[in-house]
C-alpha positions in Angstrom: 110.1 115.5 110.0 109.1 117.8 106.9 110.7 120.6 106.8 111.4 123.6 103.7 113.2 126.1 103.2 111.8 129.1 101.4 113.7 132.4 100.8 112.9 136.1 99.4 113.7 139.4 98.7 110.6 141.9 99.8 110.8 146.2 99.7 109.1 147.5 103.0 109.4 151.9 102.5 112.4 151.6 99.9 113.7 149.2 101.5 115.1 145.4 101.2 113.8 142.8 103.5 114.9 139.0 103.3 112.6 136.2 105.1 113.9 132.5 105.2 111.3 130.7 106.6 110.8 126.6 107.7 107.4 125.0 106.6 104.9 122.4 107.7 107.6 121.3 110.3 105.7 118.1 112.1 106.0 117.4 116.0 103.9 115.4 117.7 103.8 117.7 121.3 101.7 117.6 124.9 100.4 120.5 124.8 96.7 121.9 125.4 94.7 122.9 127.8 92.6 119.7 129.0 94.4 116.9 130.8 94.4 114.0 128.5 95.8 117.0 126.2 99.2 116.3 128.6 99.1 112.7 128.9 98.0 111.6 124.6 99.5 114.2 123.6 98.5 115.6 119.9 100.3 116.0 115.7 101.2 119.5 115.3 101.9 121.8 112.0 104.6 124.1 112.2 105.9 128.0 110.4 108.0 130.4 111.0 109.2 133.4 109.1 111.8 135.3 109.9 112.8 139.0 108.7 116.0 140.3 108.7 118.0 143.7 107.2 119.0 142.7 103.8 122.8 142.4 103.4 123.3 141.5 100.0 124.9 139.7 99.0 124.8 136.8 101.9 128.3 135.5 101.7 128.5 134.1 105.1 126.0 131.9 106.8 127.1 135.1 109.9 125.5 137.7 107.3 121.7 135.9 107.4 119.5 133.9 110.0 121.1 130.0 110.2 117.3 128.3 110.0 119.0 124.7 111.1 118.8 127.3 114.3 115.5 128.7 114.0 114.9 124.7 113.8 116.9 123.4 116.7 114.8 126.7 118.6 111.8 125.3 118.2 112.0 121.6 118.4 113.0 123.6 121.7 110.4 125.1 122.7 107.8 122.1 121.5 109.5 119.6 123.8 108.4 122.1 126.9 105.0 121.2 127.2 102.5 124.5 127.9 98.8 125.0 128.4 97.9 127.3 125.4 99.5 127.5 121.9 99.9 131.0 122.6 102.8 130.6 124.8 104.5 128.1 122.5 104.3 130.7 119.4 105.5 133.7 122.2 108.1 131.1 123.3 109.2 130.9 119.6 109.4 134.4 118.4 111.2 135.8 121.4 113.7 133.3 121.5 114.5 134.2 118.1 115.3 137.4 118.8 117.4 136.4 121.4 119.7 133.9 119.4 119.2 137.1 116.7 119.1 141.3 117.9 118.8 141.4 113.8 116.0 140.4 113.1 113.0 142.8 112.3 110.5 140.5 112.3 108.7 136.8 113.7 105.9 135.4 112.2 105.4 132.1 113.9 102.3 130.0 112.9 101.4 127.0 115.1 97.8 124.2 113.8 97.2 121.7 116.9 95.5 118.7 113.9 92.2 117.5 115.4 91.8 119.3 118.0 89.9 117.3 121.0 86.3 119.3 120.6 83.8 117.2 120.6 83.6 117.8 116.5 85.6 116.8 113.0 87.5 119.8 113.1 90.5 119.4 110.6 93.3 121.7 113.6 92.7 124.6 115.5 95.7 128.0 114.4 97.3 130.0 116.3 99.7 133.0 115.2 101.9 135.7 116.5 103.1 138.4 113.9 106.4 140.2 116.2 107.6 143.4 114.7 111.3 144.3 116.4 
């Protein structure tokens, strides 16, 4: 499983925000509306961005969001087959916010690689951006 850690600081309305991200998480999962998708599965690539108010200096893990926890949440949600990708990204976003009430914004993007459409398509994509 390939994952990258991405950290940057942005300025939003004079409030400093800190974004923690995992990009290009790869999964084999069984999400899909059609029965064959739930039987044979598909490859998925997921990006997740979590934004919190910046509390610099960040000296302890408790000052921020643990990206290992984010990965654990994503892995657990991806393991439960859902008929719609919209349900998957909403579940990830909700669970992250539940675990980390300090989170101000999540962006979860899920790509289904080579979706079974009867046409050559690199991927389908669902992305949820949610502010709290």
